[in-house]
N, C-alpha and C positions, 0 to 999 in steps of 0.2 A: 869339113871332110875328113874321113876316117882312114887311119895310118892301114896300110896294107903289108907294111912287113914289122918288126921290134928287132931290137938289138936282142944280144944272148942274156944280158943283164935284165935286160928288162923281160924276156919270156922264163929266167930264172925265177925272178922274184912273182911273176904271175902265178907259177906252178906250185911255188914253194920249196924249189931246189936251188941247189947252188951251179951257179956256172959251168963250173967242172963236170958236174952230173951231166949238162945237155951236151958238153962236147964228146962225154963217153956213150951217153945216148945216140949221138950222131955218128961215132966212130963205129958203135954196136951194129948199127942201121934200125934200132928201136923207135928214135924222134929221128928224123933227118931234118940237118939245117940247107937253108939254100944259101947259096955264094954271093955275096954284093958283087956286081959287074965291075964296080971301080976298085974295090980294094981287098975283095979276096974274104972279109969277116966272115962269119959266120952271120946270118938273119932268119928272121922265122916268121913263116907266113901267121898273121892272126886270125886268119880261117882254121889253120892247122892245131892252132893253141885253142880255139874255143871247141873243136871237135875231142882234141884229148882229155880237157879239162869236161868236157860235158861226158865224155865215156869214162872218166874216173869217177865223175859225183854218182852217176847211174847204177855204177859197179861197186860203190861205197856202200847205196843205199840199198842194194840188192843181197848184200854180204849177211849173211848169219853166220855166227862163231858156233864150231863142231863142239858136240858134248863129247867128254872126256870120257873115256872108257872106264879108265882107271878108277881107284881109289879116290873117295872124296879126299879135299887139301884137308891135313889136319895143322891146326895150329900147335906149336910147341911153347911150352912156359918155360921161362927160363928163371931159376932162383940165384940170386948171387948169395957167394958163402961169405957170411961176417969172420974176420979174425977172431 
């Protein structure tokens, strides 16, 4: 039987963030948690986690870095002075 909910620790491991980050996302409304009815702990729906990971993966695949409009990067050569 597949789990419908995971703990904050399990969700953090799946997403690769810390539990504190998930708490902050919940507080700010970026990624809301569901409260367990018995102990009021934060739990996350596995369906919501799957949607978020799919969204992150698809946005990462479509990301193309912007070209810098400024001058080319110049590598500085450092010379050490001998006494």
